[in-house]
N, C-alpha and C positions, 0 to 999 in steps of 0.2 A: 639685292641691289647690285653687288659687284658683278654678278653674271649678266644682268641686263645692261649695265654700263659697259662691260667688256664688249658686248655685241654692238653697241652704238659706236664705240670708238673704232672698232674694226671696219665699220661701214664708212666712216668719214676720215680715217687716217690711213694713208698708204705708206707704211714704213719700209716696204720692200723686203727682199730677202737675198740680197746680193752675196752675202757671206755666210748664210746658214745652209746647212745640209738637210735635205728633205728626209732622207732615210739612208740606212747603211747600204742597201742594195744599189741605189742610184750612185752613191758615193763610190762604191767599189768599182762599178762599171766606168765611171768617169776617171778614176785613178788608173785603171788599166790602160787608158788611152794616152797617158802622159809619157813622153820620152825623157828619160833621165840623162843627166850628165854626171861625170865621175865626181864632181864636187858638190852635188846636191845631197842634202841631209834631211832627216826627219826629226820632228820634235812635237810633243803634245803638251798643251798647257791646260791647267784646271783652275777655274776661277773659284777661289776659296769663299765659301759661305755667301753665294751670290745674292739671294733674296734678302737676307738680313743685313746686307751692306748697300742696298740701293738707296741713294740720297733722294728723298721725296721731292724737295724743292727744286733741285737741279733737273730732275727727270720731268717734272711738270713744265718747267720753262722750255725744255727741249721739245716736249710734246706740243706746247703752245706754238712754237715756231713752225713746226711741221703742219699743224692744223691751219694756220693762217695762210698757207700756200694755196689752199683750195676751199676755205670757208671764211665767212665774214667774221668780224671781231666780236659781235654780240654772241653769236653761237659759240665761238671759240672760248670766250670768257665763261659762258654757262657750263660748257663741258669740262673745262679745267677746274672750275669750282666744285663740280660734282666729284671729279676724280680726287681732288685734294681732300674733300670731306670723307670720301670712302677710305682713302689710304690712311688718314689720321685716326680712323676708328679701328685701330689695330691693337685691341686689348687682349690680354691673356691673364690667366690666374696661375699663381704659384704659391703653394702653402697657404691657401685661403686669402692671399693678397692679390689685388688687381693692379696690373702694370700696363703702361702704354709706351712702347719704344718711340723715340723721337725722329729717327731717320730710316726706319726699316719698313719693308712690306711684308705682309703675312704670307708664310709658306702655305700653299694649298688654296689660297684665294683664287677665284676664277680670273681675276684681273692681274695677278702678280706676274704671270708670264709675259703679258703684253707690256707691262711697265718695264720689265727687265729688258725686253727687246727694244723698246724706244730708246733707252739709254745706251745699250751696247751697240746698236746699229749706228747711232749717231757718232759714237767714239770710233767705230770702225771706218766710217766714211771719212772722218777727219784725220785719223792717225795710221790706219792700215793701208788705205789706198795708195798713199805716196810710196810706200815700200814695194807694193805690187807693181806700180808704174815704173820704178827703177830696176825691177827684176832682182832686187836683193832677196825678196820673198817671192817664190814661184807660185805657191798655192797657200791660201788661208781659208779655212772653213771651220764653222762652229756649229755645235749642237747644244743648245741651252748654255751650259757652263763648261763644256769640253771643246777644246780647240786643237785642230791639226794644222801644222805648218810644214811646208817643204821650202827650204831656204838654200841659197847659194853660199856655201861656206867660203868661197873665194872672195866674196864681197861683204859678208857679215858673219859674225860668230855667235855662238850660243849665248855667251854672257851678255853681249850687246842686245840681243833679242829679248832676253829675260829682263834686263834693266829697263829697256824701252817700254816693254809691256807693263811693267809695274809702275812706271812714271806717268802713264796716260791719265789716270784718275786716282786720287788719293784714297778713294773708297774701295777700289777694286784691286785685290791682291791675287796674283797668279802663281801657282806652283808648276814647275817644269818637270817633264820627264823626257830626257833625250833618248834617242834610239839606242837599243842594246842589241848587239849582234845583228846590226843592219835592219832592225825591225822595231815597230812601236805597236801598241794596242790602242784602238780607237773605236768606241761603241762596241759592237760585237765582232769586230774585225781585227785580225793581225795583218799589218801592212809591212811588207818585206821589200827593202831596197835591193834590187838585184839588177844593176845596170845592164841594159838600157831601159828596163821596164820595172814597174812595181808589181809584185805578186801579192795575191790576196789569199788569206786563209781565215778560217773561223776561229775567233778567240773564245776561249772558255776559261772562266776563273778556276782557281785551284779547288774551290769548293763544289764545282759543278759535278754532278753524278751522271747526268744523261741517262738516268735509269727510270723506266716506267714499268711498274708491275701490272701486267695485263689482267691479273686476277684481283686487283685491288677494287675496293668498293667505290668506283667512280663511274659516272655516266659514260656510256659507250662513245658518245660524241667527243668527250674530253680525251679519251685514249686515241681516237682516230685523229684528233686535231694535232696531237704530238707527232704522228707520222706525217701528216700533211705539211706541217711546218718544216720538218727536216727535208722532205722531198722538194718543197718549193724553194728552200734556201739553196739546196744542191743545184737546182736548175737555174736559179736567177743570179747567183754569184759567179764572177769570172774565175773559177777555180781551174787549176790544171788537172790533168786526168787522174793523177795519184790522189790529190786532195779531194776531187769530186767523188772518187770511189771509196775513200777511207776517212776523209776528214770530217764528214757530216754524219757519220753513223753513230747514233746513240745506242745504249745498251738496253735491251728489253729482257725482262724475265717474268 
């Protein structure tokens, strides 16, 4: 039911994607085109426990308003009733007991991503767009629960951004990570503020080994896929010559 309902909602609800990033490769190429000023700074925000903090009633009301723009009231009421029934069937078991949260959506449900986007994009249109219009924030982009911001430190400071972000909705809490040594990590990228341009590098977690044993008992196509991934990333990301030659090389043994 959630999968079928998710497809129906996508057909009739155009929530847009003005503030969401399609993938890290497109983001990297867009960032490389930005001209920086000396007072521009970077920050990333992480939405804490996104799915388990989505308020169902508020989100359904937001979805209803969006649906009514392009659909009649009868159809809208039916679709919202189905959505509410689906979201309220959020049962789980723990130590042989059955529980049902009152305000949360299920992680892993086919419709949870759409529900989160309905709420977040509504909040972004209302609260983020004014900051972008005044140029206090130069860039705002989000991938699910990860947010990247470029802001003008001459007009707004880090504490103000954090306080404002956490005051938008009582259910949404954000943790901030300011730039360190002129750089932040976002998705699989390291973004470096090197005025007047942003430089891009590949981000690797400290636990990353980048090691593929070619003699391991894996299908040949899996091993070749690892090579193709690294080569495609090397060609598609706007890396400088040194990073292109050395920054994308995994270890093979």
